C-alpha positions in Angstrom: 71.4 88.2 -8.7 67.7 87.9 -9.8 65.8 86.2 -12.5 62.4 86.7 -14.0 59.8 83.9 -14.0 57.3 83.2 -16.7 54.8 85.2 -14.6 57.0 88.2 -14.7 57.9 88.1 -11.0 61.5 88.4 -9.9 63.1 85.5 -7.9 66.2 85.5 -5.7 68.8 82.7 -6.4 70.8 81.5 -3.4 74.5 81.9 -3.6 75.1 78.2 -2.5 72.9 75.2 -2.9 73.4 72.3 -0.3 72.6 68.9 -1.6 72.9 65.9 0.8 74.7 62.7 -0.1 72.7 59.8 -1.3 73.4 56.5 0.6 72.7 53.3 -1.3 75.0 51.1 0.7 72.3 48.4 1.4 72.4 47.3 -2.2 76.2 47.2 -2.2 76.2 44.9 0.9 73.6 42.7 -0.7 75.7 42.4 -3.9 78.8 41.7 -1.8 76.9 39.1 0.2 75.9 37.3 -2.9 79.6 36.8 -3.7 80.2 35.0 -0.4 80.8 31.2 -1.1 80.2 31.9 -4.8 82.5 30.8 -7.6 81.5 33.8 -9.7 84.7 36.0 -10.1 86.4 33.8 -7.5 90.2 34.0 -7.8 91.3 31.9 -4.7 90.2 28.8 -3.0 90.4 28.3 0.7 90.8 24.7 2.0 89.1 24.4 5.4 88.7 20.9 6.9 87.3 18.9 4.0 85.8 21.8 2.0 87.1 23.9 -0.9 85.7 27.4 -0.4 85.7 30.0 -3.3 86.7 33.5 -2.3 87.8 36.8 -3.8 91.3 38.2 -3.0 90.4 41.9 -3.2 87.5 41.5 -0.7 89.5 39.4 1.8 92.5 41.7 1.6 90.4 44.9 2.0 88.7 43.5 5.1 91.5 41.8 7.0 95.2 42.5 7.4 95.7 38.8 7.9 94.4 37.9 4.5 96.2 40.9 2.9 99.6 39.5 4.2 98.6 36.0 3.2 97.2 36.6 -0.3 99.7 39.1 -1.5 102.7 37.3 -0.2 103.4 34.1 -2.1 100.3 32.8 -3.9 100.5 29.1 -4.8 100.2 28.4 -8.5 96.9 26.4 -8.0 95.6 29.4 -6.0 94.6 27.1 -3.2 95.4 28.0 0.4 94.9 25.7 3.4 93.6 27.3 6.6 93.9 25.4 9.9 90.7 26.5 11.6 87.3 24.9 12.4 84.9 25.2 9.5 81.7 26.4 11.3 83.2 29.5 13.0 85.2 30.3 9.8 82.1 30.5 7.8 80.6 32.9 10.3 83.7 35.1 10.0 83.7 34.8 6.2 80.1 36.0 6.2 81.1 39.0 8.2 83.9 39.8 5.8 81.5 39.9 2.9 78.4 41.5 4.6 79.5 43.2 7.8 77.0 41.0 9.8 78.0 38.5 12.4 75.3 35.7 12.3 75.6 34.5 15.9 72.0 34.7 17.2 71.4 31.0 16.9 74.8 29.9 18.2 75.6 28.6 21.7 78.0 30.5 23.9 80.7 27.9 23.2 80.3 28.3 19.5 80.5 32.1 19.9 83.8 31.7 21.7 85.1 29.7 18.7 84.0 32.5 16.4 85.9 34.9 18.7 89.0 32.8 18.4 88.9 32.9 14.6 88.3 36.7 14.7 91.3 37.1 17.0 93.4 34.9 14.6 92.5 37.1 11.6 93.1 40.3 13.5 89.5 41.6 13.2 89.7 43.9 16.2 86.2 45.3 15.9 84.7 41.8 15.8 86.9 40.7 18.8 85.8 43.7 20.8 82.1 43.2 20.1 82.1 39.4 20.7 84.0 39.9 24.0 81.4 42.4 25.1 78.5 40.1 24.2 80.1 37.2 26.0 80.8 39.2 29.1 77.2 40.3 29.2 76.0 36.7 28.8 78.1 35.2 31.7 76.0 33.4 34.3 76.5 31.0 37.1 75.5 28.1 35.0 77.7 28.9 32.0 80.9 30.6 33.2 82.9 27.4 33.4 81.9 26.4 29.9 82.9 29.9 28.6 86.2 29.6 30.5 87.1 26.2 29.1 86.3 27.4 25.6 88.4 30.6 26.2 91.3 28.5 27.4 91.1 26.1 24.5 91.4 29.1 22.1 94.1 30.9 24.1 91.8 33.9 24.8 93.4 35.1 28.0 91.3 38.4 28.2 88.1 36.5 28.1 89.4 33.9 30.6 90.2 36.7 33.0 86.7 38.2 32.6 85.4 34.7 33.6 87.6 34.7 36.7 86.5 38.2 37.7 82.9 37.1 37.3 83.6 34.1 39.6 85.2 36.5 42.2 82.1 38.7 42.2 79.7 35.8 42.5 81.8 33.5 44.7 79.2 32.9 47.4 76.5 31.8 44.9 78.9 30.1 42.5 80.3 27.7 45.1 76.9 26.0 45.4 76.5 25.6 41.7 76.5 22.0 40.4 78.6 23.0 37.4 81.5 23.7 39.9 81.6 20.0 40.6 82.2 19.2 36.9 85.3 21.3 36.3 88.8 19.9 35.9 91.1 19.6 38.9 93.4 22.3 37.3 90.5 24.8 37.0 89.4 24.1 40.6 92.9 24.6 41.9 93.2 27.9 39.9 89.9 29.3 41.2 90.6 28.4 44.9 94.1 29.8 44.6 92.9 33.2 43.7 93.2 35.7 46.6 90.1 37.5 45.2 87.9 34.5 45.4 86.1 35.2 48.7 84.1 32.4 50.2 83.8 31.0 53.6 86.1 28.2 54.7 83.2 25.9 55.4 81.8 26.5 51.9 85.1 25.8 50.3 85.6 22.7 52.3 82.2 21.5 51.4 82.9 22.2 47.7 86.2 20.2 47.8 84.5 17.3 49.5 81.7 17.1 47.0 84.0 17.5 44.1 86.1 14.7 45.4 83.1 12.4 45.7 82.4 12.9 42.0 86.1 12.7 40.9 87.3 9.7 42.8 90.1 9.1 40.2 91.9 12.3 41.2 94.4 12.8 43.9 92.9 15.4 46.1 95.6 15.9 48.6 96.7 19.2 46.9 93.2 20.5 47.1 92.9 20.1 50.8 96.3 21.7 51.3 94.8 24.8 49.6 92.5 25.0 52.6 95.3 24.7 55.1 94.0 21.3 56.4 96.6 19.0 57.9 96.0 16.0 55.6 99.3 14.3 55.3 98.6 10.7 54.1 96.3 9.1 51.6 94.7 7.1 54.4 93.0 10.3 55.6 90.9 10.5 52.5 90.0 7.1 51.1 87.4 5.1 49.2 86.2 1.6 50.0 83.3 -0.7 49.9 80.8 -1.9 52.5 81.8 -4.9 54.5 78.7 -5.6 56.6 77.7 -4.7 60.2 80.2 -3.5 62.8 80.2 -3.3 66.5 80.9 -0.2 68.7 84.5 -1.2 69.4 85.7 -1.6 65.8 85.4 0.8 62.9 84.2 -0.5 59.5 87.2 -1.9 57.5 86.0 0.0 54.5 83.0 2.1 53.6 81.2 3.0 50.3 81.8 6.7 50.8 84.7 9.1 50.5 85.5 10.2 54.1 87.4 13.2 55.1 89.5 13.9 58.1 89.4 17.4 59.7 91.2 17.1 63.0 89.8 19.0 66.0 87.1 20.6 63.9 83.5 20.3 65.1 82.0 19.0 61.8 78.5 19.0 63.4 78.5 22.8 64.1 75.1 24.0 63.2 74.3 27.5 64.4 70.7 27.5 63.1 70.0 23.8 63.4 69.8 23.4 59.7 71.5 20.1 59.8 68.9 18.6 62.0 66.5 16.6 59.9 63.5 14.3 60.5 63.3 10.8 59.2 60.3 8.4 59.4 58.3 7.9 62.6 59.3 11.2 64.1 63.0 10.2 64.0 65.5 13.0 64.5 69.1 13.0 63.3 72.0 15.2 62.3 73.1 15.2 58.7 76.7 16.2 58.5 76.2 16.7 54.7 79.4 14.9 54.0 81.3 11.8 55.2 83.8 12.6 57.9 86.1 10.5 60.0 85.3 11.1 63.6 86.1 9.4 66.9 84.3 11.6 69.4 80.7 12.8 70.0 80.1 15.4 72.7 76.6 16.0 74.3 75.2 18.7 76.5 71.6 18.7 77.7 69.4 21.6 76.5 66.1 20.3 77.8 65.6 18.0 80.8 64.7 14.5 79.8 63.1 11.7 81.8 64.7 8.9 79.7 66.9 6.5 81.6 69.0 5.1 78.7 70.5 6.7 75.6 72.3 5.1 72.7 74.5 7.3 70.5 74.3 5.8 67.0 76.1 6.7 63.7 75.5 5.8 60.1 76.7 6.5 56.6 73.5 5.7 54.8 70.6 5.7 57.3 70.2 2.0 56.6 72.8 0.5 59.0 73.2 2.2 62.3 76.1 1.5 64.6 76.0 2.1 68.3 79.1 3.9 69.5 78.1 4.4 73.1 75.3 3.7 75.6 74.7 6.2 78.3 72.8 5.2 81.5 72.5 8.1 83.9 71.1 5.6 86.5 68.4 8.0 87.7 70.9 10.7 88.4 70.6 14.2 86.7 72.6 14.6 83.5 76.0 15.9 84.4 76.8 19.6 84.0 78.8 20.6 81.0 79.7 18.5 77.9 79.9 14.7 78.1 82.4 13.2 75.7 81.8 9.8 74.0 85.0 8.3 72.5 85.1 5.5 70.0 87.4 4.1 67.2 87.5 6.5 64.4 85.1 5.7 61.5 83.4 7.4 58.6 80.1 9.0 59.6 77.4 11.2 58.0 74.4 10.8 60.2 74.1 10.9 64.0 71.1 10.2 66.2 70.2 9.4 69.9 67.9 6.5 70.6 66.3 5.0 73.7 67.0 1.2 73.2 64.2 0.2 75.6 61.3 2.0 74.0 63.0 2.7 70.6 62.2 6.4 70.9 64.2 8.2 68.2 63.5 11.9 68.8 65.8 12.4 71.7 68.2 14.6 69.8 65.8 17.5 70.5 67.0 17.4 74.1 70.7 17.9 73.3 73.3 20.0 71.7 75.9 17.9 69.9 79.4 18.2 68.6 81.3 15.7 66.5 85.0 15.6 65.6 88.2 13.7 65.3 90.5 14.3 68.2 93.8 13.2 69.7 93.0 14.8 73.0 91.6 11.7 74.7 
């Protein structure tokens, strides 16, 4: 088919003309957004906490199956419906229903978890999926327990499991996080009970000891049983107060530190000498990094020494040192093999070796040392 233009030339007309759709949705969403929290055309009022929020049935029902069932079931005569949710996360979800935008960029992770709980309640699957994804991407060593607690409070088991899987992957780093020491006993037990939480026995033991020091009101016997330690009575982990100086034959009646019993375990084991520290005046000592009940220190000479007298001293605070043994070789060479020093069991954190005659306190450099509680006397 042809046509003739004003210039007299013939033009060909296409058989089909394709015209693309025109999208003006931005204006629609702006108009919808202006209706949010507006009484204009409102036909239902939502009572949340102490606020009466105007809303529009058709918008709520179109965007949420929850509201469709709620609003088109049995509407009260006063057209007021009470919702038992927190106000702040509800307003975020209501904003999404009207605009399609989740305004969460200024919210804390705990607040976002609360928004997720409301989205889950209202069966907003797309929102639930996106918020889960954002929270999973935001998990970090210093926030995973906070997200877990919020997930548990809102019965969000999938998010809670994501938190546990993150802990499993980051177990070696997480176990040294200070936030681990603030968790509830129930959470600590649940984490340590997971077969997939892989950390060294020493690290787990250190964690439980440190957690116990900060949660003295809790009964920690069940925690130690998780580690397979033979703690069978409350006397094996106890708390007391300082009662003044003691002599080498008698242990302190009570001490201001939580002390842990680990029978037959060398609590001074230090492959890379990381527990050897220096105090003032070139003083050398071993820091056990926790308070243990011990009754035996074993020594073996690494470097020949010319000293003629050695005091083995122990302390909980580096302020009061108790001598548990005095060794006088009497001019004879140090005996071959380990020398065992036994004493009444007591709580100890620091150990040093001192020459009482010249007060030399750097003698630990000459020895390897073990410390434990033993019944093999």
